[in-house]
C-alpha positions as CSV (number, residue, x, y, z in Angstrom):
1,M,81.0,184.9,62.5
2,R,81.1,181.7,60.4
3,L,84.8,181.3,60.9
4,E,84.5,181.8,64.7
5,S,81.7,179.2,64.9
6,K,83.8,176.7,62.9
7,R,86.7,177.3,65.3
8,R,84.5,176.6,68.3
9,A,83.1,173.5,66.7
10,N,86.6,172.2,66.1
11,T,87.6,172.8,69.7
12,I,84.6,170.8,71.1
13,Q,85.8,167.2,71.7
14,E,83.5,164.3,72.2
15,P,83.9,162.5,75.6
16,K,86.0,159.4,75.3
17,T,84.3,156.1,76.1
18,E,86.7,153.7,77.9
19,A,86.3,150.1,77.1
20,M,85.0,148.1,80.1
21,P,87.0,145.0,81.1
22,P,85.2,141.8,80.2
23,S,83.3,140.2,83.1
24,P,84.6,136.9,84.3
25,P,82.9,134.0,82.5
26,T,80.4,131.7,84.2
27,L,80.6,128.1,83.2
28,S,78.2,125.3,84.3
29,G,77.8,121.6,83.8
30,R,80.7,119.9,82.0
31,P,82.5,122.4,79.8
32,S,84.7,121.0,77.0
33,Q,88.4,121.4,76.8
34,S,88.1,123.8,73.9
35,A,85.7,126.0,75.8
36,L,88.1,126.2,78.7
37,D,91.0,126.9,76.4
38,A,89.1,129.9,74.9
39,A,87.9,131.3,78.2
40,A,89.6,133.8,80.5
41,L,89.4,132.0,83.9
42,E,90.7,134.7,86.2
43,G,87.9,135.4,88.7
44,A,85.6,132.9,86.9
45,D,82.5,131.4,88.5
46,L,82.9,127.7,88.2
47,R,80.6,126.6,91.0
48,G,79.7,122.9,90.8
49,V,81.2,122.4,87.4
50,S,82.9,119.1,86.4
51,L,86.5,119.6,85.2
52,A,87.4,116.0,85.8
53,G,90.3,114.8,83.6
54,L,90.8,118.2,81.9
55,R,94.1,120.1,81.4
56,L,94.6,123.5,82.9
57,V,98.4,123.6,82.9
58,G,99.7,127.1,83.7
59,R,96.3,128.7,83.6
60,N,95.4,131.8,85.5
61,L,92.5,131.1,87.9
62,R,93.4,133.8,90.4
63,G,90.3,134.6,92.5
64,A,88.2,132.0,90.8
65,T,85.2,130.4,92.6
66,L,85.4,126.6,92.3
67,V,83.1,125.7,95.2
68,D,81.8,122.1,95.0
69,A,83.5,121.5,91.7
70,D,84.7,118.2,90.5
71,L,88.5,118.4,89.9
72,S,89.2,114.7,89.9
73,R,92.3,113.9,87.9
74,V,92.5,117.5,86.6
75,D,96.0,118.7,85.6
76,L,96.6,122.1,87.3
77,T,100.4,121.9,87.0
78,D,101.9,125.4,87.5
79,A,98.5,127.0,87.5
80,V,97.8,130.2,89.5
81,L,95.0,129.9,92.0
82,D,95.9,132.6,94.5
83,G,92.9,133.6,96.5
84,A,90.7,131.0,94.7
85,D,87.9,129.3,96.6
86,L,88.0,125.5,96.3
87,S,85.7,124.7,99.2
88,D,84.1,121.2,99.1
89,C,85.9,120.3,95.9
90,E,86.5,116.7,94.8
91,L,90.3,116.4,94.2
92,H,90.9,112.7,93.8
93,G,94.1,112.2,91.9
94,A,94.4,115.9,91.0
95,N,97.8,117.3,90.0
96,L,98.6,120.7,91.5
97,S,102.4,120.3,91.3
98,G,104.0,123.7,91.2
99,A,100.7,125.5,91.5
100,S,100.4,128.8,93.3
101,L,97.7,128.6,96.0
102,K,98.6,131.6,98.2
103,G,95.6,132.4,100.4
104,A,93.5,129.9,98.6
105,V,90.5,128.4,100.5
106,L,90.5,124.5,100.4
107,R,88.0,123.9,103.2
108,R,86.6,120.4,103.3
109,V,88.2,119.4,100.0
110,R,88.4,115.6,99.6
111,G,90.3,113.2,97.5
112,A,93.2,110.7,97.9
113,E,96.6,110.8,96.2
114,V,96.5,114.5,95.4
115,S,99.8,116.0,94.3
116,F,100.8,119.3,95.9
117,G,104.5,118.9,95.1
118,R,106.4,122.2,94.9
119,A,103.1,124.0,95.3
120,D,103.0,127.4,97.2
121,L,100.3,127.1,99.9
122,T,101.3,130.1,101.9
123,G,98.4,131.2,104.0
124,A,96.1,128.6,102.5
125,D,93.1,127.3,104.5
126,L,92.9,123.5,104.6
127,T,90.4,123.3,107.4
128,G,88.6,120.0,107.4
129,A,90.4,118.7,104.3
130,T,90.4,114.9,103.8
131,C,93.4,114.1,101.5
132,P,95.0,110.8,102.5
133,K,98.2,109.8,100.8
134,A,98.7,113.3,99.4
135,S,102.1,114.5,98.3
136,F,103.5,117.8,99.7
137,D,107.1,117.1,98.6
138,G,108.9,120.5,98.3
139,A,105.7,122.4,99.0
140,I,105.6,125.8,100.9
141,L,103.1,125.6,103.7
142,R,104.0,128.7,105.6
143,D,101.2,130.1,107.8
144,A,98.8,127.4,106.3
145,R,95.8,126.4,108.4
146,A,94.8,122.7,108.7
147,D,92.4,122.5,111.6
148,E,90.6,119.1,111.8
149,A,92.3,118.0,108.6
150,L,92.6,114.2,107.9
151,L,95.9,113.7,106.0
152,Q,97.1,110.3,106.9
153,G,100.1,108.8,105.1
154,I,101.0,112.0,103.3
155,R,104.6,112.7,102.1
156,A,106.3,116.0,102.7
157,A,110.0,115.6,101.9
158,G,111.7,118.9,101.7
159,A,108.6,120.9,102.4
160,N,108.7,124.2,104.3
161,L,106.6,123.5,107.3
162,S,106.6,126.8,109.1
163,W,103.1,126.2,110.5
164,A,101.1,128.8,112.2
165,L,97.8,127.2,113.1
166,C,97.6,123.4,113.2
167,P,96.2,122.7,116.7
168,R,94.7,119.2,116.2
169,R,94.8,116.6,113.5
170,G,96.4,118.9,110.9
171,L,99.8,118.9,109.2
172,G,101.8,119.3,112.4
173,P,104.9,117.4,113.2
174,G,103.0,114.3,114.4
175,G,100.9,114.1,111.2
176,L,103.7,114.0,108.7
177,T,105.6,111.1,107.2
178,R,108.5,111.8,104.8
179,R,108.9,108.4,103.3
180,G,105.9,106.4,104.5
181,P,104.9,105.7,108.1
182,Q,107.7,106.0,110.6
183,R,107.7,104.1,113.9
184,R,109.4,105.3,117.0
185,H,111.1,102.7,119.0
186,A,111.8,103.6,122.6
187,P,115.1,102.5,124.1
188,Q,115.2,99.4,126.2
189,G,114.0,99.9,129.7
190,D,112.2,103.2,128.8
191,D,108.6,103.4,130.1
192,R,107.7,105.3,126.9
193,G,107.7,102.2,124.9
194,R,104.7,100.3,123.7
195,G,102.8,97.7,125.7
196,P,101.9,94.2,124.7
197,H,98.8,95.5,122.9
198,R,99.9,97.3,119.8
199,G,98.9,100.9,119.7
200,H,98.3,101.2,123.4
201,P,101.0,103.2,125.3
202,R,102.4,101.6,128.4
203,R,101.2,103.2,131.6
204,R,103.7,105.3,133.5
205,H,104.0,104.6,137.2
206,A,105.6,106.6,139.9
207,H,109.0,105.4,141.1
208,P,108.4,102.6,143.6
209,G,111.1,103.9,146.0
210,P,113.1,101.7,148.3
211,P,111.7,98.2,148.9
212,R,109.8,97.7,152.2
213,P,111.2,95.4,154.8
214,G,110.2,91.8,154.3
215,A,108.8,92.5,150.8
216,A,111.3,90.1,149.1
217,R,110.5,87.4,151.6
218,R,106.7,87.7,150.9
219,R,107.3,87.5,147.2
220,E,109.4,84.4,147.6
221,L,106.7,82.7,149.8
222,S,104.0,83.7,147.3
223,G,105.9,82.1,144.5
224,R,106.3,78.9,146.4
225,V,102.5,78.7,147.1
226,V,101.6,79.4,143.4
227,G,104.1,76.8,142.3
228,A,102.8,74.2,144.7
229,G,99.2,74.8,143.6
230,A,100.2,74.3,139.9
231,A,101.9,71.0,140.7
232,Q,98.8,69.7,142.5
233,R,96.6,70.5,139.6
234,R,98.9,68.7,137.2
235,H,99.0,65.5,139.3
236,G,95.3,65.7,140.1
237,R,95.8,65.4,143.9
238,R,96.1,67.7,146.8
239,G,99.3,68.2,148.7
240,E,100.2,69.8,151.9
241,L,102.0,73.1,151.8
């Protein structure tokens, strides 16, 4: 009996406890560079934090929440931000060169001279973004959305602009400049040229058709009358027409 009970005791195995994955960290305020270096940032909650001027080169921030965060002058070169939420972020002078931002949300982000060079923004949402003088050189913008975005003076040399939804002031063909602002000059005699007031297009008129009988004679007589009136005013006396 004792041997049988020992055998049964040996066959009973305790349930294995699987280690739970660590929960994403939640940072607030202004974390230090060392704190960021030690933290796993995938899926991290970074709402409203200030990361201005810090280095996050090549870091994995996939699915992170960075709503209303200050990312001014932050270095996110080659970082992974797929599916991250950067809504209402401050991006002035930020460097996201080579970063992966597939499906990222960048609604209403603001900041001048942001570098998105070589970044992958496939399916990203840039609705309402305000990023003048930003650089998209070599970036991938396939299926990106930029409704109501203000992106004047941006550069996009060599960018993949397979746009899907850019109906208004987005990154469509009329809102891009490859090497600074480009001006279109209409050929001489083309009604599509610009009028005397810069920025105002010349009105297009219907073709006048053949001249009416006597029209040339009336224009000639009108010119004579105008010329005679001008001569009278110069000499300060009236003349007879």
